N, CA, C and O atoms as CSV, one atom per row, in Angstrom:
chain,resi,resn,atom,element,x,y,z
A,1,MET,N,N,10.287,18.844,-22.908
A,1,MET,CA,C,10.305,19.510,-22.189
A,1,MET,C,C,9.075,18.259,-21.238
A,1,MET,O,O,9.128,17.370,-20.387
A,2,PHE,N,N,7.783,19.179,-22.352
A,2,PHE,CA,C,6.350,18.810,-22.305
A,2,PHE,C,C,6.262,17.065,-21.981
A,2,PHE,O,O,5.518,16.475,-21.197
A,3,ALA,N,N,7.412,16.471,-22.984
A,3,ALA,CA,C,7.505,15.168,-22.562
A,3,ALA,C,C,7.421,15.045,-21.545
A,3,ALA,O,O,6.449,14.499,-21.025
A,4,LEU,N,N,8.729,15.663,-20.703
A,4,LEU,CA,C,8.862,14.944,-18.776
A,4,LEU,C,C,7.721,15.302,-17.955
A,4,LEU,O,O,7.678,15.250,-16.726
A,5,ALA,N,N,6.990,15.596,-18.584
A,5,ALA,CA,C,6.228,16.444,-17.481
A,5,ALA,C,C,4.218,15.350,-17.862
A,5,ALA,O,O,3.208,15.131,-17.193
A,6,ARG,N,N,4.528,15.142,-18.783
A,6,ARG,CA,C,3.512,14.285,-18.930
A,6,ARG,C,C,4.209,13.277,-18.775
A,6,ARG,O,O,3.573,12.388,-18.209
A,7,LEU,N,N,5.483,12.940,-19.081
A,7,LEU,CA,C,5.150,11.657,-17.830
A,7,LEU,C,C,5.071,11.042,-16.275
A,7,LEU,O,O,4.672,10.043,-15.676
A,8,MET,N,N,5.887,12.639,-15.979
A,8,MET,CA,C,6.096,13.033,-14.595
A,8,MET,C,C,4.163,12.660,-14.534
A,8,MET,O,O,3.644,11.551,-14.660
A,9,VAL,N,N,3.568,13.789,-14.338
A,9,VAL,CA,C,1.717,13.016,-14.420
A,9,VAL,C,C,1.791,11.663,-14.455
A,9,VAL,O,O,2.322,11.008,-13.558
A,10,VAL,N,N,1.121,11.032,-15.767
A,10,VAL,CA,C,0.351,9.102,-15.920
A,10,VAL,C,C,1.584,8.915,-14.802
A,10,VAL,O,O,1.122,8.828,-13.664
A,11,GLY,N,N,3.401,8.814,-14.872
A,11,GLY,CA,C,3.244,7.709,-13.691
A,11,GLY,C,C,3.330,8.312,-12.503
A,11,GLY,O,O,3.990,7.952,-11.529
A,12,PHE,N,N,2.181,9.856,-12.700
A,12,PHE,CA,C,2.501,9.433,-10.119
A,12,PHE,C,C,0.845,8.971,-11.084
A,12,PHE,O,O,0.685,7.807,-11.451
A,13,LEU,N,N,0.390,9.430,-11.207
A,13,LEU,CA,C,-1.342,9.306,-11.657
A,13,LEU,C,C,-1.383,7.242,-11.192
A,13,LEU,O,O,-1.652,6.705,-10.117
A,14,ALA,N,N,-1.003,6.638,-12.500
A,14,ALA,CA,C,-0.642,4.813,-12.232
A,14,ALA,C,C,0.162,4.451,-10.619
A,14,ALA,O,O,-0.545,3.804,-9.847
A,15,LEU,N,N,1.700,4.877,-10.068
A,15,LEU,CA,C,2.056,5.198,-9.040
A,15,LEU,C,C,0.748,5.498,-8.215
A,15,LEU,O,O,0.730,4.699,-7.278
A,16,SER,N,N,-0.020,6.072,-8.190
A,16,SER,CA,C,-1.013,6.540,-7.202
A,16,SER,C,C,-2.091,5.343,-7.337
A,16,SER,O,O,-2.697,5.000,-6.322
A,17,VAL,N,N,-2.420,4.498,-8.964
A,17,VAL,CA,C,-3.668,3.903,-8.361
A,17,VAL,C,C,-2.631,2.280,-7.469
A,17,VAL,O,O,-3.048,1.897,-6.376
A,18,ILE,N,N,-1.600,1.680,-8.002
A,18,ILE,CA,C,-0.658,0.562,-7.803
A,18,ILE,C,C,-0.824,0.648,-6.457
A,18,ILE,O,O,-1.411,-0.162,-5.740
A,19,TYR,N,N,-0.019,2.159,-5.980
A,19,TYR,CA,C,-0.810,2.319,-4.262
A,19,TYR,C,C,-1.829,2.520,-3.401
A,19,TYR,O,O,-1.921,3.216,-2.389
A,20,LEU,N,N,-2.471,1.906,-3.879
A,20,LEU,CA,C,-3.715,2.124,-3.090
A,20,LEU,C,C,-4.209,0.522,-3.910
A,20,LEU,O,O,-4.807,-0.303,-3.218
A,21,CYS,N,N,-4.062,0.370,-4.615
A,21,CYS,CA,C,-3.968,-1.310,-4.449
A,21,CYS,C,C,-3.516,-1.646,-3.869
A,21,CYS,O,O,-4.120,-2.552,-3.295
A,22,LEU,N,N,-2.523,-1.466,-3.509
A,22,LEU,CA,C,-1.195,-2.521,-2.797
A,22,LEU,C,C,-2.048,-2.440,-0.778
A,22,LEU,O,O,-2.374,-3.245,0.095
A,23,SER,N,N,-2.037,-0.909,-0.990
A,23,SER,CA,C,-2.760,-0.484,-0.021
A,23,SER,C,C,-4.055,-1.143,0.883
A,23,SER,O,O,-4.312,-1.238,2.083
A,24,LEU,N,N,-4.699,-1.531,-0.361
A,24,LEU,CA,C,-6.336,-2.025,0.043
A,24,LEU,C,C,-6.020,-3.387,0.378
A,24,LEU,O,O,-6.712,-4.111,1.094
A,25,TYR,N,N,-4.429,-3.839,-0.438
A,25,TYR,CA,C,-4.737,-5.673,-0.221
A,25,TYR,C,C,-3.936,-5.861,0.868
A,25,TYR,O,O,-4.061,-7.064,1.097
A,26,SER,N,N,-3.227,-5.427,1.639
A,26,SER,CA,C,-2.247,-5.339,3.037
A,26,SER,C,C,-3.527,-5.104,4.150
A,26,SER,O,O,-3.842,-5.706,5.177
A,27,ARG,N,N,-4.036,-4.072,3.519
A,27,ARG,CA,C,-4.670,-3.817,5.328
A,27,ARG,C,C,-5.908,-5.425,4.808
A,27,ARG,O,O,-5.809,-6.263,5.704
A,28,ALA,N,N,-6.667,-5.795,3.944
A,28,ALA,CA,C,-7.691,-6.534,3.972
A,28,ALA,C,C,-7.045,-8.259,4.810
A,28,ALA,O,O,-7.572,-9.047,5.596
A,29,VAL,N,N,-5.268,-8.197,3.896
A,29,VAL,CA,C,-5.184,-8.905,4.992
A,29,VAL,C,C,-4.697,-9.385,6.672
A,29,VAL,O,O,-4.465,-10.257,7.509
A,30,ARG,N,N,-4.796,-7.867,6.252
A,30,ARG,CA,C,-4.374,-7.936,8.130
A,30,ARG,C,C,-4.497,-8.333,7.926
A,30,ARG,O,O,-4.111,-9.424,7.505
A,31,LYS,N,N,-6.419,-6.798,8.256
A,31,LYS,CA,C,-8.051,-7.443,8.669
A,31,LYS,C,C,-8.101,-9.574,9.449
A,31,LYS,O,O,-8.322,-10.070,10.554
A,32,ASP,N,N,-7.748,-10.135,8.038
A,32,ASP,CA,C,-8.395,-11.167,8.245
A,32,ASP,C,C,-7.809,-11.895,9.248
A,32,ASP,O,O,-8.407,-12.271,10.256
A,33,LYS,N,N,-5.941,-12.236,8.849
A,33,LYS,CA,C,-5.189,-12.271,10.234
A,33,LYS,C,C,-6.044,-11.926,11.136
A,33,LYS,O,O,-6.847,-12.707,11.647
A,34,LEU,N,N,-5.925,-10.570,11.437
A,34,LEU,CA,C,-6.868,-9.934,13.308
A,34,LEU,C,C,-7.537,-11.111,13.584
A,34,LEU,O,O,-7.053,-11.939,14.355
A,35,ARG,N,N,-8.830,-11.305,12.915
A,35,ARG,CA,C,-10.000,-12.025,12.248
A,35,ARG,C,C,-9.644,-13.158,12.779
A,35,ARG,O,O,-10.302,-13.759,13.629
A,36,GLU,N,N,-8.688,-13.479,12.357
A,36,GLU,CA,C,-8.153,-15.098,12.099
A,36,GLU,C,C,-7.883,-15.403,14.210
A,36,GLU,O,O,-7.949,-16.394,14.937
A,37,ALA,N,N,-7.669,-14.348,14.368
A,37,ALA,CA,C,-6.526,-14.223,15.217
A,37,ALA,C,C,-7.476,-14.111,16.857
A,37,ALA,O,O,-7.356,-14.379,18.052
A,38,TRP,N,N,-8.354,-13.569,15.951
A,38,TRP,CA,C,-9.473,-13.405,17.788
A,38,TRP,C,C,-10.108,-13.980,17.783
A,38,TRP,O,O,-10.635,-14.088,18.890
A,39,TYR,N,N,-11.011,-15.352,16.116
A,39,TYR,CA,C,-11.405,-16.620,16.504
A,39,TYR,C,C,-10.464,-17.256,17.444
A,39,TYR,O,O,-10.787,-16.999,18.604
A,40,LYS,N,N,-9.375,-18.022,17.348
A,40,LYS,CA,C,-8.457,-18.882,17.817
A,40,LYS,C,C,-8.484,-18.536,19.345
A,40,LYS,O,O,-8.897,-19.433,20.079
A,41,GLY,N,N,-7.918,-16.798,20.195
A,41,GLY,CA,C,-7.994,-16.460,20.835
A,41,GLY,C,C,-9.021,-16.660,22.095
A,41,GLY,O,O,-9.814,-17.579,22.298
A,42,PRO,N,N,-8.807,-15.770,22.688
A,42,PRO,CA,C,-9.285,-16.086,24.322
A,42,PRO,C,C,-10.762,-15.398,23.610
A,42,PRO,O,O,-11.625,-16.245,23.839
A,43,GLN,N,N,-11.587,-13.898,22.637
A,43,GLN,CA,C,-12.004,-13.523,22.223
A,43,GLN,C,C,-12.303,-12.657,23.698
A,43,GLN,O,O,-13.524,-12.615,23.847
A,44,ASP,N,N,-11.802,-12.163,24.496
A,44,ASP,CA,C,-11.974,-11.746,25.626
A,44,ASP,C,C,-12.628,-9.976,24.939
A,44,ASP,O,O,-13.826,-9.714,25.042
A,45,VAL,N,N,-11.748,-9.072,24.363
A,45,VAL,CA,C,-12.762,-8.131,23.807
A,45,VAL,C,C,-13.658,-7.950,22.298
A,45,VAL,O,O,-13.233,-8.740,21.455
A,46,PRO,N,N,-14.956,-6.955,21.731
A,46,PRO,CA,C,-15.686,-7.281,20.490
A,46,PRO,C,C,-14.482,-8.103,19.566
A,46,PRO,O,O,-13.274,-8.287,19.713
A,47,LEU,N,N,-15.244,-8.391,18.794
A,47,LEU,CA,C,-14.048,-8.382,17.549
A,47,LEU,C,C,-13.911,-6.589,16.532
A,47,LEU,O,O,-12.943,-6.287,15.834
A,48,GLU,N,N,-15.283,-5.608,16.784
A,48,GLU,CA,C,-14.788,-5.022,16.230
A,48,GLU,C,C,-13.244,-3.965,17.126
A,48,GLU,O,O,-12.185,-3.616,16.604
A,49,HIS,N,N,-13.885,-3.658,19.006
A,49,HIS,CA,C,-12.352,-3.018,18.401
A,49,HIS,C,C,-10.707,-4.081,18.895
A,49,HIS,O,O,-9.568,-3.639,19.044
A,50,PHE,N,N,-11.072,-5.174,19.003
A,50,PHE,CA,C,-10.203,-6.064,18.139
A,50,PHE,C,C,-9.407,-6.127,16.882
A,50,PHE,O,O,-8.450,-6.852,16.610
A,51,LEU,N,N,-9.851,-5.452,16.358
A,51,LEU,CA,C,-9.736,-5.316,14.924
A,51,LEU,C,C,-9.603,-3.952,14.928
A,51,LEU,O,O,-8.505,-3.780,14.399
A,52,GLU,N,N,-10.053,-2.890,15.202
A,52,GLU,CA,C,-9.961,-1.450,15.782
A,52,GLU,C,C,-8.269,-1.001,16.105
A,52,GLU,O,O,-7.573,-0.222,15.454
A,53,GLU,N,N,-7.930,-1.732,17.252
A,53,GLU,CA,C,-6.198,-1.887,17.719
A,53,GLU,C,C,-5.551,-2.948,16.728
A,53,GLU,O,O,-4.577,-3.361,17.357
A,54,GLY,N,N,-5.575,-3.360,15.958
A,54,GLY,CA,C,-4.140,-3.552,15.516
A,54,GLY,C,C,-4.527,-2.939,14.250
A,54,GLY,O,O,-3.628,-2.304,13.698
A,55,LEU,N,N,-5.106,-2.962,13.950
A,55,LEU,CA,C,-5.176,-2.279,12.601
A,55,LEU,C,C,-4.423,-0.396,12.837
A,55,LEU,O,O,-3.688,0.330,12.168
A,56,GLU,N,N,-5.228,-0.276,14.309
A,56,GLU,CA,C,-3.798,0.974,14.010
A,56,GLU,C,C,-2.802,0.760,14.593
A,56,GLU,O,O,-2.036,1.711,14.753
A,57,ASP,N,N,-2.444,-0.551,15.122
A,57,ASP,CA,C,-1.010,-0.700,14.993
A,57,ASP,C,C,-0.295,-1.177,14.231
A,57,ASP,O,O,0.907,-1.317,14.455
A,58,TYR,N,N,-1.007,-1.615,12.908
A,58,TYR,CA,C,-0.286,-2.086,11.336
A,58,TYR,C,C,-0.011,-0.814,10.353
A,58,TYR,O,O,0.653,-0.809,9.317
A,59,ASP,N,N,-1.235,1.066,11.437
A,59,ASP,CA,C,-0.383,2.237,10.649
A,59,ASP,C,C,0.593,2.556,11.500
A,59,ASP,O,O,1.404,3.472,11.361
A,60,LYS,N,N,0.550,2.149,11.971
A,60,LYS,CA,C,1.647,2.563,12.599
A,60,LYS,C,C,3.272,1.793,12.348
A,60,LYS,O,O,4.404,2.275,12.386
A,61,SER,N,N,2.845,0.604,12.122
A,61,SER,CA,C,4.094,-0.736,11.528
A,61,SER,C,C,5.190,-0.031,9.542
A,61,SER,O,O,5.021,0.817,8.666
A,62,LEU,N,N,6.406,-1.382,9.973
A,62,LEU,CA,C,6.817,-0.112,9.386
A,62,LEU,C,C,7.184,-1.295,7.680
A,62,LEU,O,O,8.177,-1.682,7.063
A,63,ARG,N,N,5.540,-1.451,7.572
A,63,ARG,CA,C,5.253,-2.627,6.298
A,63,ARG,C,C,3.734,-1.548,4.931
A,63,ARG,O,O,3.226,-1.617,3.812
A,64,ARG,N,N,3.737,-0.770,6.134
A,64,ARG,CA,C,2.668,0.695,5.927
A,64,ARG,C,C,3.502,1.302,4.998
A,64,ARG,O,O,3.303,1.432,3.790
A,65,LYS,N,N,4.650,1.738,5.798
A,65,LYS,CA,C,5.499,2.446,5.539
A,65,LYS,C,C,6.325,2.491,4.260
A,65,LYS,O,O,6.558,3.456,3.532
A,66,LEU,N,N,6.828,0.851,4.126
A,66,LEU,CA,C,6.816,-0.126,2.298
A,66,LEU,C,C,6.670,0.313,1.636
A,66,LEU,O,O,7.333,0.708,0.676
A,67,ILE,N,N,5.294,0.416,2.096
A,67,ILE,CA,C,4.834,0.538,0.540
A,67,ILE,C,C,4.435,1.458,-0.177
A,67,ILE,O,O,3.618,1.336,-1.090
A,68,LEU,N,N,5.234,2.946,0.339
A,68,LEU,CA,C,5.360,3.682,-0.140
A,68,LEU,C,C,6.919,4.003,-1.044
A,68,LEU,O,O,7.622,4.829,-1.627
A,69,ALA,N,N,6.711,2.334,-0.506
A,69,ALA,CA,C,8.334,2.343,-1.634
A,69,ALA,C,C,7.564,2.719,-3.554
A,69,ALA,O,O,7.915,3.385,-4.528
A,70,VAL,N,N,6.823,2.141,-3.321
A,70,VAL,CA,C,5.595,2.500,-4.628
A,70,VAL,C,C,5.868,3.919,-5.987
A,70,VAL,O,O,5.712,4.025,-7.203
A,71,TYR,N,N,6.431,4.935,-4.647
A,71,TYR,CA,C,6.491,5.892,-5.265
A,71,TYR,C,C,8.765,5.810,-5.526
A,71,TYR,O,O,9.544,6.075,-6.442
A,72,VAL,N,N,8.846,5.454,-4.538
A,72,VAL,CA,C,10.297,5.702,-4.562
A,72,VAL,C,C,10.510,4.991,-5.822
A,72,VAL,O,O,9.844,5.265,-6.820
A,73,ILE,N,N,11.508,3.991,-5.812
A,73,ILE,CA,C,12.301,3.242,-6.869
A,73,ILE,C,C,11.821,2.937,-8.555
A,73,ILE,O,O,12.568,2.402,-9.374
A,74,PRO,N,N,10.010,3.541,-8.928
A,74,PRO,CA,C,10.645,3.545,-9.763
A,74,PRO,C,C,11.045,4.772,-10.442
A,74,PRO,O,O,11.361,4.876,-11.627
A,75,VAL,N,N,10.983,5.919,-9.339
A,75,VAL,CA,C,11.666,7.063,-9.740
A,75,VAL,C,C,12.965,7.587,-9.871
A,75,VAL,O,O,13.335,8.655,-10.359
A,76,ILE,N,N,13.858,6.287,-9.148
A,76,ILE,CA,C,15.447,6.818,-9.177
A,76,ILE,C,C,14.724,5.769,-10.133
A,76,ILE,O,O,13.517,6.000,-10.072
A,77,LEU,N,N,14.951,4.868,-10.862
A,77,LEU,CA,C,14.927,3.580,-11.750
A,77,LEU,C,C,15.100,4.679,-13.233
A,77,LEU,O,O,16.041,4.705,-14.026
A,78,VAL,N,N,13.671,5.623,-13.234
A,78,VAL,CA,C,13.793,5.873,-14.201
A,78,VAL,C,C,13.974,7.427,-13.973
A,78,VAL,O,O,12.819,7.740,-14.262
A,79,SER,N,N,14.723,8.897,-13.596
A,79,SER,CA,C,15.920,8.535,-13.724
A,79,SER,C,C,17.703,8.481,-13.161
A,79,SER,O,O,18.698,9.199,-13.066
A,80,VAL,N,N,17.355,7.476,-12.972
A,80,VAL,CA,C,19.042,6.827,-13.676
A,80,VAL,C,C,18.794,6.330,-15.350
A,80,VAL,O,O,19.281,6.633,-16.439
A,81,ILE,N,N,17.955,5.583,-14.946
A,81,ILE,CA,C,18.082,4.747,-16.645
A,81,ILE,C,C,18.116,6.700,-17.918
A,81,ILE,O,O,18.990,6.648,-18.784
A,82,ILE,N,N,17.406,7.842,-17.911
A,82,ILE,CA,C,17.614,9.584,-17.747
A,82,ILE,C,C,19.097,9.487,-18.175
A,82,ILE,O,O,19.580,9.244,-19.281
A,83,TYR,N,N,19.661,9.735,-17.026
A,83,TYR,CA,C,21.159,10.411,-16.845
A,83,TYR,C,C,21.961,9.589,-18.109
A,83,TYR,O,O,22.704,9.919,-19.033
A,84,LEU,N,N,21.537,8.681,-17.742
A,84,LEU,CA,C,22.764,7.155,-18.489
A,84,LEU,C,C,22.497,7.399,-20.044
A,84,LEU,O,O,23.294,7.346,-20.981
A,85,THR,N,N,20.773,7.758,-20.025
A,85,THR,CA,C,20.876,8.067,-21.388
A,85,THR,C,C,22.022,8.863,-22.123
A,85,THR,O,O,23.097,8.540,-22.630
A,86,ASN,N,N,21.211,10.243,-21.934
A,86,ASN,CA,C,21.368,11.382,-22.258
A,86,ASN,C,C,23.464,11.666,-21.540
A,86,ASN,O,O,24.315,12.176,-22.270
A,87,PHE,N,N,23.701,11.292,-20.407
A,87,PHE,CA,C,25.366,11.844,-20.266
A,87,PHE,C,C,26.019,10.421,-20.245
A,87,PHE,O,O,26.890,10.409,-19.375
A,88,SER,N,N,25.927,9.385,-20.800
A,88,SER,CA,C,27.140,8.199,-20.934
A,88,SER,C,C,27.025,8.008,-22.735
A,88,SER,O,O,27.756,7.208,-23.319
């Protein structure tokens, strides 16, 4: 039982680091694309406001929510492996 608790804590910490890295990377890529679109576009609004609006839209997007799969998929895989190992 202690081994499972240790696996869960270490796994959660590792997945949190992976999630944080993916989230920051994805946000940086989105910000670069928005900046590029602003430079190519008509530039009616200030850059900071354009980036702020674009990143607010990004925060509500499906891509942001899909990054949460970093937590879900490994937990499901480990659960299936544990089940198959013990009960098959």
